[in-house]
C-alpha positions in Angstrom: 36.0 71.0 45.3 37.6 72.4 47.8 40.4 74.9 47.3 43.7 74.2 48.3 45.0 76.0 51.2 47.8 75.7 53.9 44.6 74.5 55.8 43.7 72.4 53.0 45.9 70.7 50.4 44.9 69.8 47.3 44.0 66.1 47.2 44.6 64.6 43.9 42.7 62.1 43.5 39.9 64.1 43.8 41.9 66.1 41.2 41.9 64.1 39.1 38.3 63.1 39.5 37.2 65.9 38.7 39.3 66.1 36.1 37.2 62.5 34.7 34.0 63.4 34.9 34.2 67.1 33.2 35.6 64.7 30.3 39.5 65.9 31.0 41.4 62.5 29.6 44.3 63.0 28.1 46.7 65.5 28.6 48.3 68.7 26.0 51.8 69.1 27.0 54.2 66.5 29.5 54.9 68.8 32.0 52.0 70.4 33.8 52.0 74.1 33.0 51.1 76.9 35.4 48.7 79.0 34.3 49.0 81.6 37.2 52.9 82.7 36.8 53.4 86.0 35.4 54.9 85.4 31.7 56.5 88.4 30.7 56.7 88.2 26.9 60.0 88.2 25.1 61.3 91.1 23.5 60.5 91.0 20.0 63.8 91.9 18.0 63.5 94.9 15.0 65.2 95.5 12.2 67.2 98.6 12.7 65.8 101.7 11.2 66.7 102.7 7.9 66.7 106.2 6.7 63.5 107.0 4.8 64.5 108.1 1.5 64.5 112.0 1.1 61.4 112.3 -1.5 62.0 115.8 -3.5 59.7 118.1 -2.5 57.8 119.5 -5.5 55.3 122.4 -5.7 52.1 122.7 -5.1 50.6 123.5 -8.3 52.3 120.2 -10.1 50.8 117.4 -7.0 47.6 119.3 -7.4 47.8 118.1 -11.1 49.1 114.6 -10.2 46.4 111.9 -12.0 45.4 109.1 -9.7 46.8 106.2 -10.3 43.1 104.7 -9.9 41.2 107.5 -11.5 38.3 105.9 -13.3 38.2 102.6 -12.0 37.6 100.3 -8.3 40.7 98.6 -7.0 41.1 94.9 -7.3 40.9 93.3 -4.2 42.7 89.7 -3.9 40.5 86.9 -3.7 43.0 84.7 -1.3 45.5 86.2 0.8 48.7 84.8 0.7 50.2 82.9 3.1 46.3 81.5 5.3 46.7 78.3 3.1 45.7 75.6 5.7 48.6 73.8 4.8 50.9 76.4 6.0 49.7 76.6 9.7 49.5 74.4 12.7 46.7 73.6 13.4 45.4 72.6 9.8 44.1 69.1 10.8 42.0 70.5 13.2 40.4 72.7 10.5 40.5 70.8 7.9 38.4 68.1 10.7 36.2 70.9 11.0 35.2 71.5 7.6 33.9 68.1 7.7 32.0 68.1 10.4 28.3 68.5 9.3 25.7 72.0 9.9 22.8 70.5 12.2 20.1 70.7 9.6 16.9 68.2 8.5 18.8 67.3 5.9 21.2 65.8 8.2 17.7 63.6 9.8 16.7 63.2 6.1 19.7 61.1 5.0 19.7 59.5 8.4 16.3 57.9 7.7 17.3 57.1 4.4 20.6 54.7 5.5 19.0 53.8 9.0 15.7 52.1 6.5 18.1 51.0 3.8 19.9 48.7 6.5 17.8 45.1 6.7 20.5 43.5 8.7 22.3 44.8 12.0 25.5 44.7 10.6 24.4 46.6 7.6 22.8 49.5 10.1 26.5 49.8 11.9 27.8 49.9 9.3 25.6 52.8 8.3 26.3 54.6 11.7 29.7 54.1 11.1 29.7 55.4 8.1 27.4 58.7 9.3 29.1 61.7 9.2 25.6 64.5 9.5 25.9 64.4 13.9 28.9 66.1 15.5 28.7 63.9 18.5 31.2 61.5 16.4 34.1 64.1 16.1 34.4 64.0 19.0 34.3 61.0 21.0 36.4 58.0 20.6 34.2 55.4 19.1 30.7 53.8 17.9 28.5 53.0 20.9 26.6 50.6 19.0 25.6 47.9 21.1 25.7 45.2 23.1 24.4 41.7 24.3 22.3 39.2 22.4 20.5 40.7 19.1 18.6 37.8 19.6 16.8 38.3 23.1 13.5 38.8 23.9 14.6 41.5 25.9 15.5 44.9 23.9 17.7 47.8 27.1 18.0 51.4 25.2 19.7 54.5 27.2 20.3 57.6 26.3 24.3 57.9 25.6 28.2 57.1 26.3 29.9 57.8 29.5 33.6 57.9 29.3 34.3 54.2 29.8 31.6 53.3 27.3 33.5 55.6 25.2 36.5 53.8 26.0 35.5 50.5 24.9 32.6 51.0 22.9 30.4 49.2 24.7 26.9 50.7 26.6 27.0 50.4 30.3 30.0 49.1 31.3 31.0 51.5 33.7 29.5 52.0 37.5 26.0 52.4 36.5 26.4 49.3 34.0 28.0 47.1 37.4 24.6 48.5 38.4 22.7 47.3 35.5 24.0 43.4 35.0 22.8 43.4 38.9 19.6 44.4 37.8 19.2 42.2 35.2 20.5 39.3 36.8 18.2 39.4 39.5 15.9 39.1 38.1 17.3 35.4 36.2 18.5 37.2 33.3 21.8 38.3 31.5 24.0 39.6 29.0 23.7 37.0 26.8 19.9 37.1 27.5 19.4 40.5 26.8 20.2 43.6 24.3 21.6 46.7 24.9 22.1 50.2 22.7 21.9 53.7 23.4 19.5 56.3 21.9 23.1 58.4 20.8 25.9 55.9 19.4 28.5 59.0 20.1 29.8 60.0 23.2 29.1 63.1 24.0 32.0 65.9 25.1 31.9 65.9 28.8 28.9 63.7 29.1 27.1 67.0 27.8 23.5 66.6 27.4 23.0 66.1 24.2 21.3 68.8 22.2 17.4 68.2 20.7 18.8 68.0 17.3 21.3 66.0 18.2 18.4 63.6 19.9 17.0 63.7 16.5 19.3 62.8 13.9 20.4 59.5 15.9 16.6 58.2 16.1 15.7 57.0 13.1 19.2 55.0 13.7 17.5 53.6 17.1 14.0 52.6 15.5 15.5 51.2 13.3 17.7 48.9 15.3 14.5 48.2 17.8 12.6 47.3 14.6 15.8 44.4 13.2 16.1 43.1 17.4 12.2 43.1 16.8 11.8 42.5 21.1 9.0 41.0 23.1 9.6 43.4 26.2 11.3 46.8 25.4 12.9 49.1 28.7 13.5 52.8 28.3 16.6 53.2 30.7 16.1 57.1 31.9 13.8 59.7 31.2 16.0 61.2 27.7 14.9 57.6 26.6 11.7 57.1 26.9 10.7 60.3 25.8 12.5 60.1 22.7 11.1 56.5 21.2 6.9 56.7 23.3 7.0 60.2 22.2 6.1 61.9 25.6 7.2 64.6 27.2 6.5 63.4 30.7 9.0 63.7 33.1 10.3 59.7 34.2 9.1 59.4 37.8 5.7 59.8 36.3 6.4 57.3 33.3 8.0 54.8 35.0 6.0 51.9 36.3 3.6 52.3 33.6 3.5 49.9 30.4 3.8 51.8 27.3 4.1 51.0 24.1 6.6 51.8 21.4 5.7 51.2 17.2 8.5 50.4 14.7 8.1 52.1 11.5 6.6 48.4 10.1 3.5 49.0 12.8 4.6 46.4 15.2 3.6 47.0 18.6 6.3 46.5 21.2 5.5 46.6 24.8 7.8 49.2 26.7 8.8 49.8 30.6 10.1 52.7 31.4 12.7 52.7 34.3 15.5 55.1 35.9 18.3 55.0 35.0 21.4 53.5 36.6 23.5 56.0 36.9 20.6 57.7 38.6 20.0 55.1 40.8 23.9 55.4 42.2 22.7 59.1 43.0 19.9 58.3 44.5 20.2 54.5 45.8 16.5 55.1 48.0 14.7 54.8 44.7 16.6 51.3 43.6 13.0 49.4 45.6 11.2 51.8 42.2 13.3 50.4 39.5 12.9 46.8 41.4 9.3 46.8 41.1 9.6 48.3 37.8 11.7 44.9 36.4 9.9 42.6 38.2 6.5 43.9 36.0 9.1 43.3 32.9 10.2 39.8 34.5 5.8 38.7 34.4 5.5 40.5 30.9 8.5 37.7 29.1 6.0 35.0 31.2 3.0 36.0 29.9 4.3 36.8 26.4 6.3 33.3 26.2 
């Protein structure tokens, strides 16, 4: 974004687009605040100074012989400071939310595995995920982005994490990348009624940042159970993070794409998987759309062969 100057005035649309891409989607105050304006501190009112009480002077020998108030014992410290109760602090709700946020550890991963394994239907899985507080991304996201499309479809597509538009609507791939994905499905004779779409991470990371490896591990049991319950004939991994998580590989997406892999569920079912380029990447690199087109033709042929 170009800095403002007499020759280059600020483009409001460009500025708002920059804020939206950075995750700033809600105003904090009704009126704009000039953070560069010099603000002088307001003079604080002070109580009039009182004359210090005059103490009697004592002879040095009497002061030395005065016993100490704490002699022979350790002074007790208060267990809590008065006036620091959360109910009296202006930002108590924020403190309460921070207190309920989980510290990522192996216990949260174990709990996610237990909840995912106990779900016998997609509705149960969604309820477990909505009640799960072990991933801190839940506390910054607006909605749980579970899935979209037909759960009985032969094709399932899995991306990485929701973006801003997906977070607002609670559905995966509804922004620009979603419209491109719809066109890609249409090119092989499919749409959202004949495909099932989900993400590895069901909550939007703040500012669209990359999910941490631990956040991915916490959410991994849910998406693996989701795939197992849908039981598609073909799985498409949209982007490198989805492919690396679900195919247990460290290869880059440009090496992975176009080559059939296998995703094995917890029950031992082997599902053919095609890693391909994420629609958001294709929007930034239109020259690689031809590569994704080849991958989707492979998917179309595989679906026909399995019918």
